[in-house]
Backbone as JSON, one array per atom type, in Angstrom:
{
  "sequence": "MRRGRKPSTISAPKSVVLLLRMHHGLSQQQLADRCGVCALDISRIERGQFGLQIWKFRRLAQFFGLSMDALVNNRFDQVVPMLPAIPETNEAAKQACRRAWERQADVGYRGEQLAAQWEREKLAGTGYENGVDANFAMDISRGFDIFSFTLAGAPLYVEVKTTVDKRNIPFVMSAGEKAYMEHCYRERIPYELHRIYDLEGTPKLKIYTPKELMTLCFAPTAFLVSGEDAA",
  "N": [[32.48, -24.0, -50.23], [29.51, -25.17, -48.79], [29.04, -28.42, -47.46], [26.77, -31.19, -47.74], [24.4, -29.8, -47.74], [20.95, -29.46, -47.88], [18.88, -29.49, -50.79], [16.8, -26.73, -51.78], [13.22, -26.76, -51.65], [10.62, -26.44, -54.0], [7.34, -25.56, -54.38], [3.94, -25.67, -55.6], [1.65, -22.88, -55.2], [0.17, -22.94, -52.01], [-1.48, -21.34, -50.76], [-4.24, -19.22, -51.11], [-3.91, -16.53, -51.01], [-1.25, -16.12, -51.73], [-1.39, -17.11, -54.36], [-3.19, -15.26, -55.54], [-1.83, -12.86, -55.11], [0.5, -13.2, -56.67], [-0.75, -13.51, -59.11], [-1.73, -10.99, -59.56], [0.6, -9.64, -59.82], [1.97, -8.49, -57.64], [4.21, -7.48, -55.05], [4.95, -8.66, -51.7], [5.15, -6.44, -50.05], [3.89, -4.44, -51.57], [1.25, -5.41, -51.68], [0.68, -5.36, -48.96], [0.8, -2.58, -48.46], [-1.41, -1.69, -49.91], [-3.49, -2.89, -48.6], [-3.31, -2.13, -46.0], [-2.02, -3.59, -44.03], [0.85, -5.24, -42.56], [3.85, -6.28, -44.29], [5.03, -8.52, -43.18], [2.87, -9.83, -42.04], [1.53, -10.63, -44.35], [3.36, -12.45, -45.34], [3.29, -14.38, -43.31], [0.64, -15.32, -43.5], [0.7, -16.42, -46.06], [2.36, -18.54, -45.57], [0.75, -20.12, -44.11], [0.33, -19.51, -41.45], [-1.92, -18.65, -39.26], [-2.43, -17.19, -36.94], [-3.4, -14.47, -36.48], [-4.82, -11.15, -36.11], [-8.34, -10.78, -36.73], [-9.21, -8.69, -38.35], [-7.24, -8.19, -40.18], [-7.34, -10.33, -41.95], [-9.85, -9.76, -42.95], [-9.46, -7.39, -44.35], [-7.79, -8.24, -46.42], [-9.49, -10.07, -47.68], [-11.5, -8.35, -48.56], [-10.05, -6.75, -50.34], [-9.35, -8.54, -52.38], [-11.84, -9.37, -53.1], [-12.97, -11.64, -51.92], [-14.6, -14.25, -50.03], [-14.46, -14.68, -46.47], [-14.25, -17.35, -45.82], [-13.17, -18.51, -48.14], [-10.64, -17.39, -48.14], [-9.43, -18.02, -45.6], [-9.66, -20.79, -45.5], [-8.41, -21.56, -47.75], [-9.78, -21.95, -50.3], [-9.46, -22.98, -53.2], [-11.17, -23.86, -55.14], [-13.18, -22.0, -55.13], [-11.86, -19.68, -55.74], [-10.22, -19.85, -58.11], [-12.0, -20.06, -60.44], [-12.88, -17.42, -60.66], [-10.78, -15.92, -61.52], [-9.17, -13.76, -63.86], [-7.96, -14.5, -67.18], [-4.52, -15.35, -67.42], [-2.37, -12.98, -68.68], [-0.36, -12.71, -71.71], [3.21, -12.62, -71.46], [4.22, -9.42, -70.74], [5.67, -6.55, -72.45], [7.26, -5.04, -70.73], [8.01, -6.9, -68.8], [9.48, -8.63, -70.39], [11.6, -6.96, -71.1], [12.73, -6.53, -68.58], [13.61, -9.09, -67.98], [15.45, -9.42, -70.04], [17.29, -7.42, -69.36], [18.26, -8.47, -66.99], [19.61, -10.77, -67.88], [21.54, -9.51, -69.46], [22.93, -8.07, -67.54], [24.0, -10.14, -66.03], [25.7, -11.29, -67.96], [27.42, -9.12, -68.31], [28.64, -8.91, -65.79], [30.06, -11.34, -65.78], [31.81, -10.9, -67.95], [33.31, -8.65, -67.08], [34.55, -9.77, -64.87], [36.17, -11.71, -66.1], [37.9, -10.08, -67.6], [39.17, -8.74, -65.52], [40.42, -10.87, -64.22], [42.2, -11.65, -66.23], [43.79, -9.37, -66.33], [45.0, -9.48, -63.8], [46.45, -11.82, -64.14], [48.3, -11.01, -66.06], [49.68, -9.12, -64.56], [50.78, -10.79, -62.65], [52.59, -12.18, -64.22], [54.31, -10.26, -65.08], [57.3, -9.09, -66.47], [58.31, -11.59, -66.97], [58.19, -12.28, -69.59], [56.07, -13.68, -70.51], [53.72, -12.36, -70.19], [52.34, -11.07, -72.27], [51.13, -13.1, -73.58], [48.8, -13.82, -72.37], [45.47, -14.6, -72.8], [42.15, -13.76, -72.98], [40.13, -14.34, -74.69], [39.13, -16.88, -75.05], [36.94, -17.22, -73.5], [34.77, -16.6, -75.01], [34.03, -18.84, -76.35], [32.11, -21.33, -75.48], [32.49, -24.03, -75.67], [35.05, -24.65, -75.04], [35.69, -24.98, -72.31], [37.2, -23.51, -70.58], [38.23, -20.16, -69.64], [40.43, -18.35, -69.86], [43.58, -18.31, -71.35], [46.69, -18.77, -70.05], [49.84, -18.55, -68.3], [52.06, -20.38, -66.14], [54.4, -19.26, -63.63], [56.65, -20.57, -64.27], [56.49, -20.84, -66.93], [54.81, -22.72, -68.1], [51.9, -23.68, -69.95], [48.78, -22.47, -68.75], [45.48, -23.03, -67.82], [42.61, -21.2, -67.25], [39.61, -20.89, -65.52], [36.94, -18.66, -64.91], [34.88, -17.43, -62.36], [32.45, -15.23, -61.39], [30.9, -12.97, -59.1], [28.82, -10.34, -57.72], [28.49, -10.32, -55.05], [29.43, -9.74, -51.62], [30.67, -11.79, -50.38], [32.17, -15.04, -50.55], [30.28, -17.14, -52.23], [28.37, -20.12, -53.17], [28.96, -21.2, -56.56], [28.3, -21.61, -60.1], [29.04, -24.23, -62.33], [29.24, -25.34, -65.66], [28.4, -28.48, -67.31], [30.32, -29.0, -69.26], [32.46, -27.37, -68.42], [33.06, -28.51, -65.95], [33.79, -31.09, -66.77], [36.09, -30.51, -68.25], [37.75, -29.49, -66.25], [38.05, -31.8, -64.69], [39.38, -33.4, -66.52], [41.83, -32.01, -66.71], [42.68, -32.44, -64.11], [43.04, -35.24, -64.05], [45.01, -35.56, -66.02], [47.0, -34.01, -65.07], [47.31, -31.37, -65.88], [48.17, -27.96, -65.86], [45.85, -25.96, -64.25], [43.46, -23.6, -63.12], [40.78, -22.38, -61.15], [39.44, -19.27, -60.95], [37.94, -17.55, -58.55], [36.09, -14.81, -58.34], [34.79, -12.29, -56.32], [32.59, -9.78, -54.79], [32.6, -7.86, -56.79], [31.73, -5.26, -57.44], [32.59, -3.8, -55.37], [35.39, -3.92, -53.53], [37.13, -5.9, -55.39], [37.71, -9.37, -54.82], [39.77, -12.3, -54.74], [39.75, -15.79, -54.99], [41.58, -18.65, -55.46], [41.21, -21.8, -56.91], [42.6, -25.01, -57.18], [42.51, -27.92, -59.37], [42.61, -30.19, -57.69], [41.67, -29.17, -55.26], [39.09, -28.39, -56.04], [37.95, -30.86, -56.58], [37.32, -31.79, -54.09], [35.09, -30.47, -53.33], [31.49, -29.99, -53.11], [29.41, -30.93, -55.68], [26.43, -30.07, -56.86], [23.73, -31.1, -58.85], [22.13, -28.82, -61.05], [20.68, -28.68, -63.3], [19.22, -30.67, -65.92], [19.87, -32.74, -68.7], [17.61, -33.87, -70.92], [16.77, -36.69, -72.74], [15.89, -39.1, -75.33], [13.36, -38.92, -76.29], [11.37, -39.41, -79.16], [12.31, -38.05, -82.3], [10.61, -35.32, -83.87]],
  "CA": [[31.09, -24.38, -50.43], [29.04, -26.02, -47.73], [28.74, -29.78, -47.85], [25.62, -31.79, -47.1], [23.27, -28.87, -47.68], [19.78, -29.98, -48.57], [18.37, -28.57, -51.8], [15.53, -26.1, -51.44], [12.08, -27.34, -52.31], [9.73, -25.48, -54.62], [6.03, -26.17, -54.53], [2.88, -24.81, -56.1], [1.06, -22.1, -54.12], [-0.8, -23.61, -51.15], [-2.25, -20.26, -50.16], [-4.94, -18.44, -52.13], [-3.35, -15.19, -50.96], [-0.05, -16.16, -52.57], [-1.84, -17.26, -55.75], [-3.76, -14.0, -56.0], [-0.78, -11.83, -55.12], [1.32, -13.43, -57.85], [-1.59, -13.3, -60.28], [-1.85, -9.55, -59.75], [1.93, -9.07, -60.0], [2.29, -7.64, -56.49], [5.12, -7.97, -54.02], [4.3, -8.69, -50.39], [5.08, -5.07, -49.54], [2.86, -3.72, -52.33], [-0.05, -5.87, -51.21], [0.52, -4.85, -47.6], [0.51, -1.15, -48.53], [-2.76, -1.48, -50.45], [-4.51, -3.42, -47.68], [-3.16, -1.54, -44.68], [-1.42, -4.52, -43.08], [2.3, -5.23, -42.77], [4.34, -7.33, -45.19], [5.27, -9.73, -42.38], [1.58, -10.52, -41.93], [1.28, -11.29, -45.64], [4.26, -13.6, -45.39], [2.79, -15.4, -42.38], [-0.57, -15.9, -44.06], [1.08, -17.26, -47.2], [2.98, -19.76, -45.04], [-0.26, -20.87, -43.37], [0.31, -19.14, -40.04], [-3.14, -17.86, -39.2], [-2.66, -16.62, -35.61], [-3.38, -13.01, -36.61], [-6.1, -10.5, -35.82], [-9.31, -11.07, -37.79], [-9.4, -7.56, -39.26], [-6.23, -8.29, -41.24], [-7.92, -11.24, -42.95], [-11.0, -9.1, -43.57], [-8.96, -6.43, -45.34], [-7.32, -9.0, -47.57], [-10.66, -10.62, -48.35], [-12.16, -7.25, -49.26], [-9.2, -6.31, -51.45], [-9.41, -9.51, -53.47], [-13.23, -9.72, -53.38], [-13.16, -13.03, -51.48], [-15.25, -14.5, -48.75], [-13.5, -15.07, -45.43], [-14.1, -18.8, -45.91], [-12.26, -18.82, -49.24], [-9.29, -16.96, -47.78], [-8.89, -18.74, -44.45], [-9.63, -22.23, -45.77], [-7.73, -21.79, -49.02], [-10.75, -22.58, -51.19], [-9.07, -22.75, -54.58], [-12.33, -24.12, -56.0], [-13.96, -20.77, -55.2], [-11.04, -18.57, -56.21], [-9.7, -19.99, -59.47], [-12.96, -19.72, -61.5], [-13.11, -15.99, -60.77], [-9.57, -15.25, -61.98], [-9.05, -13.47, -65.3], [-6.9, -15.26, -67.84], [-3.19, -14.78, -67.26], [-1.98, -12.39, -69.97], [0.95, -13.03, -72.23], [4.27, -11.83, -70.85], [4.2, -8.09, -71.35], [6.96, -6.06, -72.93], [8.07, -4.59, -69.59], [8.59, -8.09, -68.19], [10.52, -9.11, -71.3], [12.75, -6.07, -70.98], [13.35, -6.78, -67.29], [14.32, -10.36, -68.13], [16.59, -9.17, -70.9], [18.28, -6.65, -68.6], [18.87, -9.38, -66.02], [20.58, -11.58, -68.61], [22.64, -8.64, -69.88], [23.73, -7.76, -66.35], [24.76, -11.35, -65.71], [26.77, -11.39, -68.94], [28.37, -8.04, -68.04], [29.41, -9.29, -64.6], [31.0, -12.36, -66.2], [32.84, -10.29, -68.81], [34.18, -7.82, -66.26], [35.37, -10.67, -64.07], [37.18, -12.31, -66.98], [38.9, -9.07, -67.92], [39.94, -8.49, -64.31], [41.29, -12.03, -64.0], [43.28, -11.58, -67.22], [44.69, -8.29, -65.9], [45.78, -10.0, -62.67], [47.4, -12.79, -64.68], [49.39, -10.26, -66.7], [50.48, -8.54, -63.49], [51.54, -11.89, -62.05], [53.64, -12.59, -65.15], [55.08, -9.08, -65.51], [58.75, -9.25, -66.46], [58.72, -12.96, -67.3], [58.13, -12.47, -71.02], [54.86, -14.42, -70.85], [52.52, -11.57, -69.9], [51.59, -10.73, -73.48], [50.46, -14.29, -74.09], [47.54, -14.04, -71.65], [44.38, -14.4, -73.76], [40.84, -13.99, -72.38], [39.13, -14.54, -75.74], [38.58, -18.22, -75.01], [35.66, -17.14, -72.8], [33.71, -16.44, -76.0], [33.72, -20.16, -76.89], [31.72, -22.14, -74.32], [32.88, -25.42, -75.86], [36.43, -24.83, -74.62], [35.78, -25.45, -70.93], [37.97, -22.57, -69.76], [38.04, -18.77, -70.09], [41.66, -17.6, -70.11], [44.83, -19.03, -71.58], [47.75, -18.02, -69.38], [51.05, -19.32, -68.05], [52.6, -20.4, -64.79], [55.63, -18.48, -63.54], [57.71, -21.37, -64.88], [56.3, -20.8, -68.38], [53.94, -23.78, -68.59], [50.53, -23.21, -70.25], [47.84, -22.53, -67.63], [44.11, -22.83, -68.26], [41.92, -20.53, -66.15], [38.16, -20.68, -65.57], [36.62, -17.53, -64.03], [33.51, -17.35, -61.85], [32.37, -13.89, -60.79], [29.64, -12.45, -58.57], [28.95, -9.03, -57.08], [28.31, -10.49, -53.61], [30.58, -9.39, -50.8], [31.25, -12.99, -49.78], [32.38, -16.14, -51.47], [29.11, -18.0, -52.16], [28.4, -21.16, -54.21], [28.96, -20.75, -57.94], [27.78, -22.6, -61.04], [29.89, -24.71, -63.42], [28.52, -26.14, -66.63], [28.91, -29.83, -67.44], [31.54, -28.93, -70.03], [33.51, -26.8, -67.58], [33.42, -29.53, -64.95], [34.49, -32.17, -67.47], [37.44, -30.05, -68.6], [38.51, -29.43, -65.0], [38.38, -33.18, -64.31], [40.4, -33.82, -67.48], [43.09, -31.42, -66.27], [43.04, -33.12, -62.86], [43.55, -36.58, -64.37], [46.21, -35.47, -66.85], [47.95, -33.13, -64.38], [47.49, -30.17, -66.71], [47.99, -26.76, -65.03], [44.49, -25.42, -64.35], [42.99, -22.9, -61.92], [39.49, -21.68, -61.19], [39.56, -18.0, -60.25], [36.63, -17.16, -57.99], [36.11, -13.38, -58.04], [33.55, -11.82, -55.71], [32.58, -8.36, -54.42], [33.1, -7.21, -58.01], [31.41, -3.84, -57.48], [33.22, -3.15, -54.23], [36.82, -4.19, -53.69], [37.14, -7.29, -55.88], [38.55, -10.31, -54.1], [40.06, -13.48, -55.55], [40.1, -17.06, -54.37], [42.01, -19.55, -56.53], [41.06, -23.23, -56.66], [43.26, -25.96, -58.06], [41.63, -29.06, -59.61], [42.58, -31.05, -56.51], [40.77, -28.54, -54.28], [37.73, -28.45, -56.58], [37.45, -32.23, -56.49], [36.86, -32.05, -52.72], [33.88, -29.69, -53.08], [30.22, -30.64, -53.42], [28.81, -30.52, -56.95], [25.0, -30.41, -56.85], [23.15, -30.84, -60.17], [21.14, -27.75, -61.1], [19.94, -28.82, -64.55], [19.29, -32.03, -66.46], [19.68, -32.9, -70.13], [16.61, -34.92, -71.1], [16.83, -37.24, -74.09], [15.16, -40.35, -75.47], [12.1, -38.67, -76.97], [11.47, -39.55, -80.61], [12.35, -36.78, -83.02], [9.36, -35.02, -84.55]],
  "C": [[30.68, -25.34, -49.32], [28.71, -27.41, -48.26], [27.48, -30.26, -47.12], [24.41, -30.89, -47.01], [22.11, -29.41, -48.48], [19.28, -28.98, -49.61], [17.05, -27.97, -51.36], [14.41, -26.74, -52.23], [11.18, -26.23, -52.84], [8.4, -26.16, -54.84], [5.05, -25.16, -55.1], [2.27, -24.03, -54.94], [0.04, -22.92, -53.33], [-1.69, -22.6, -50.45], [-2.94, -19.47, -51.27], [-4.41, -17.01, -52.14], [-2.1, -15.11, -51.83], [-0.43, -16.25, -54.04], [-2.34, -15.93, -56.3], [-2.73, -12.89, -56.08], [0.08, -11.98, -56.37], [0.53, -13.16, -59.12], [-1.72, -11.82, -60.61], [-0.48, -8.86, -59.89], [2.35, -8.15, -58.87], [3.35, -8.29, -55.61], [4.37, -8.02, -52.7], [4.14, -7.28, -49.83], [4.0, -4.27, -50.26], [1.46, -4.12, -51.88], [-0.33, -5.34, -49.81], [0.14, -3.37, -47.61], [-0.92, -0.89, -48.99], [-3.85, -1.93, -49.47], [-4.4, -2.83, -46.29], [-2.69, -2.52, -43.62], [0.09, -4.52, -43.35], [2.71, -6.43, -43.64], [4.62, -8.62, -44.44], [4.0, -10.53, -42.2], [1.25, -11.26, -43.21], [2.12, -12.55, -45.73], [3.75, -14.72, -44.5], [1.55, -16.1, -42.93], [-0.23, -16.84, -45.21], [1.75, -18.55, -46.75], [2.01, -20.59, -44.21], [-0.28, -20.62, -41.89], [-0.83, -18.16, -39.8], [-3.41, -17.25, -37.82], [-2.58, -15.11, -35.62], [-4.77, -12.45, -36.29], [-7.04, -10.61, -37.02], [-9.45, -9.93, -38.77], [-8.39, -7.57, -40.41], [-6.72, -9.22, -42.35], [-9.07, -10.56, -43.69], [-10.54, -8.11, -44.64], [-8.46, -7.13, -46.6], [-8.48, -9.56, -48.37], [-11.38, -9.54, -49.15], [-11.35, -6.81, -50.48], [-9.34, -7.24, -52.65], [-10.85, -9.88, -53.86], [-13.55, -11.16, -53.03], [-14.05, -13.09, -50.25], [-14.17, -14.86, -47.74], [-13.24, -16.57, -45.49], [-13.09, -19.17, -46.98], [-10.82, -18.48, -48.87], [-8.7, -17.84, -46.69], [-8.74, -20.23, -44.73], [-9.01, -22.57, -47.12], [-8.62, -22.53, -50.02], [-10.4, -22.23, -52.64], [-10.25, -22.96, -55.53], [-13.21, -22.9, -56.13], [-13.18, -19.65, -55.9], [-10.67, -18.67, -57.69], [-10.72, -19.63, -60.54], [-13.18, -18.22, -61.69], [-11.89, -15.23, -61.3], [-9.65, -14.93, -63.47], [-7.92, -14.3, -65.89], [-5.57, -14.56, -67.63], [-2.72, -14.24, -68.61], [-0.63, -12.91, -70.44], [1.99, -12.14, -71.52], [4.34, -10.47, -71.53], [5.61, -7.62, -71.69], [7.87, -5.62, -71.79], [8.75, -5.79, -68.93], [9.7, -8.66, -69.08], [11.78, -8.28, -71.18], [13.49, -6.3, -69.67], [14.16, -8.07, -67.33], [15.57, -10.17, -68.97], [17.69, -8.4, -70.16], [19.0, -7.54, -67.58], [19.93, -10.25, -66.68], [21.79, -10.74, -69.02], [23.54, -8.29, -68.7], [24.58, -8.96, -65.96], [25.95, -11.52, -66.65], [27.84, -10.34, -68.69], [29.24, -8.36, -66.84], [30.46, -10.34, -64.98], [32.14, -11.79, -67.02], [33.82, -9.47, -67.99], [35.09, -8.68, -65.38], [36.48, -11.31, -64.87], [38.28, -11.32, -67.32], [39.79, -8.77, -66.71], [40.91, -9.63, -64.03], [42.46, -12.02, -64.97], [44.29, -10.5, -66.85], [45.58, -8.76, -64.76], [46.8, -11.02, -63.13], [48.58, -12.07, -65.33], [50.3, -9.61, -65.65], [51.33, -9.6, -62.82], [52.76, -12.24, -62.9], [54.56, -11.45, -65.59], [56.58, -9.34, -65.38], [59.22, -10.65, -66.81], [58.8, -13.19, -68.81], [56.88, -13.2, -71.47], [53.59, -13.57, -70.72], [51.7, -11.24, -71.14], [50.88, -11.92, -74.1], [49.15, -14.6, -73.39], [46.37, -13.66, -72.57], [43.05, -14.77, -73.12], [39.76, -14.27, -73.42], [38.53, -15.94, -75.76], [37.24, -18.26, -74.28], [34.49, -17.02, -73.78], [33.27, -17.77, -76.59], [33.41, -21.11, -75.74], [32.12, -23.59, -74.46], [34.28, -25.7, -75.34], [36.56, -25.4, -73.22], [36.65, -24.6, -70.04], [37.82, -21.19, -70.39], [39.32, -18.08, -70.55], [42.83, -18.57, -70.32], [45.95, -18.18, -70.99], [48.96, -18.93, -69.21], [51.37, -19.33, -66.57], [53.87, -19.56, -64.8], [56.81, -19.24, -64.17], [57.57, -21.43, -66.4], [55.44, -21.91, -68.94], [52.56, -23.21, -68.89], [49.6, -23.45, -69.06], [46.45, -22.2, -68.15], [43.29, -22.33, -67.07], [40.43, -20.43, -66.45], [37.84, -19.59, -64.55], [35.14, -17.58, -63.65], [33.4, -16.08, -61.02], [30.97, -13.6, -60.26], [29.9, -11.09, -57.94], [28.8, -9.13, -55.57], [29.59, -10.18, -52.86], [31.21, -10.59, -50.12], [31.32, -14.09, -50.82], [31.25, -17.15, -51.31], [29.22, -19.09, -53.23], [28.29, -20.58, -55.61], [28.53, -21.9, -58.84], [28.85, -22.94, -62.08], [29.02, -25.51, -64.37], [29.12, -27.54, -66.67], [30.23, -29.85, -68.2], [32.71, -28.39, -69.23], [34.0, -27.8, -66.54], [34.22, -30.66, -65.6], [35.92, -31.76, -67.82], [38.31, -29.96, -67.36], [38.95, -30.82, -64.59], [39.45, -33.76, -65.24], [41.77, -33.29, -67.07], [43.59, -32.08, -64.98], [43.68, -34.47, -63.15], [44.89, -36.5, -65.09], [47.29, -34.56, -66.25], [48.32, -31.92, -65.24], [47.29, -28.95, -65.81], [46.64, -26.09, -65.29], [44.18, -24.73, -63.03], [41.59, -22.36, -62.17], [39.64, -20.43, -60.34], [38.17, -17.52, -59.84], [36.72, -15.7, -57.55], [34.76, -12.98, -57.44], [33.73, -10.39, -55.19], [33.08, -7.52, -55.59], [32.86, -5.7, -58.0], [31.89, -3.09, -56.24], [34.72, -3.18, -54.41], [36.96, -5.64, -54.1], [38.15, -8.16, -55.15], [38.68, -11.59, -54.93], [40.38, -14.67, -54.67], [40.41, -18.02, -55.51], [41.87, -20.99, -56.07], [41.88, -24.02, -57.66], [42.27, -27.1, -58.34], [41.51, -29.98, -58.39], [41.63, -30.49, -55.46], [39.32, -28.61, -54.74], [37.14, -29.84, -56.43], [36.96, -32.58, -55.09], [35.55, -31.33, -52.41], [32.64, -30.48, -53.5], [29.65, -30.07, -54.71], [27.37, -31.0, -56.97], [24.41, -30.12, -58.22], [22.08, -29.77, -60.11], [20.33, -27.79, -62.38], [20.13, -30.24, -65.06], [19.06, -31.99, -67.96], [18.76, -34.1, -70.34], [16.64, -35.4, -72.54], [16.0, -38.53, -74.14], [13.82, -40.17, -76.18], [12.31, -38.78, -78.48], [11.48, -38.2, -81.28], [11.05, -36.57, -83.78], [9.52, -35.23, -86.04]]
}
């Protein structure tokens, strides 16, 4: 994992073109196809790069029913009052979101099963291979996914992180998973994080020990907010 990497910033739309495109549920390519300009031009306009031919702005203005002034000068005061109300999330969007969550869960499950298989192969002939248990992944309170053994027969706790990417990219650990890893580090309990990637190609494995994990950069991606009075 790269160290010292600045977090990406997310801001509200500063371009009326971006606001309108998102409001209409269009990708940059879809908008480009409907207006007869290229997607790169759409991207440039949304980033505030206006060194383009005037006819491209005119086509966008005509498509959205805007004046050139509203488009070029980002006149939100002119644009927002003319927008229809944003509809409730439609069923297609809900299904797409559900499929994304299901795919993520499926990738994690397949990675856990593959890691358990590799652990059994590692232990083949030692008498410990049948003790490898991946069912701990079903209990997120545990802090690990697989109960296994070292070649010497000591209990080994394995956390599995899986992606379909062809390269080893940053992964996410929950607070509970991180706390359990740190506990194993302090108490010198056998623990490994199995990083599986390129799952849908030729799966590859990188194993981290707690000592190695402690040298990596952990960037917070979520916050638990408390202190508000109960209703």
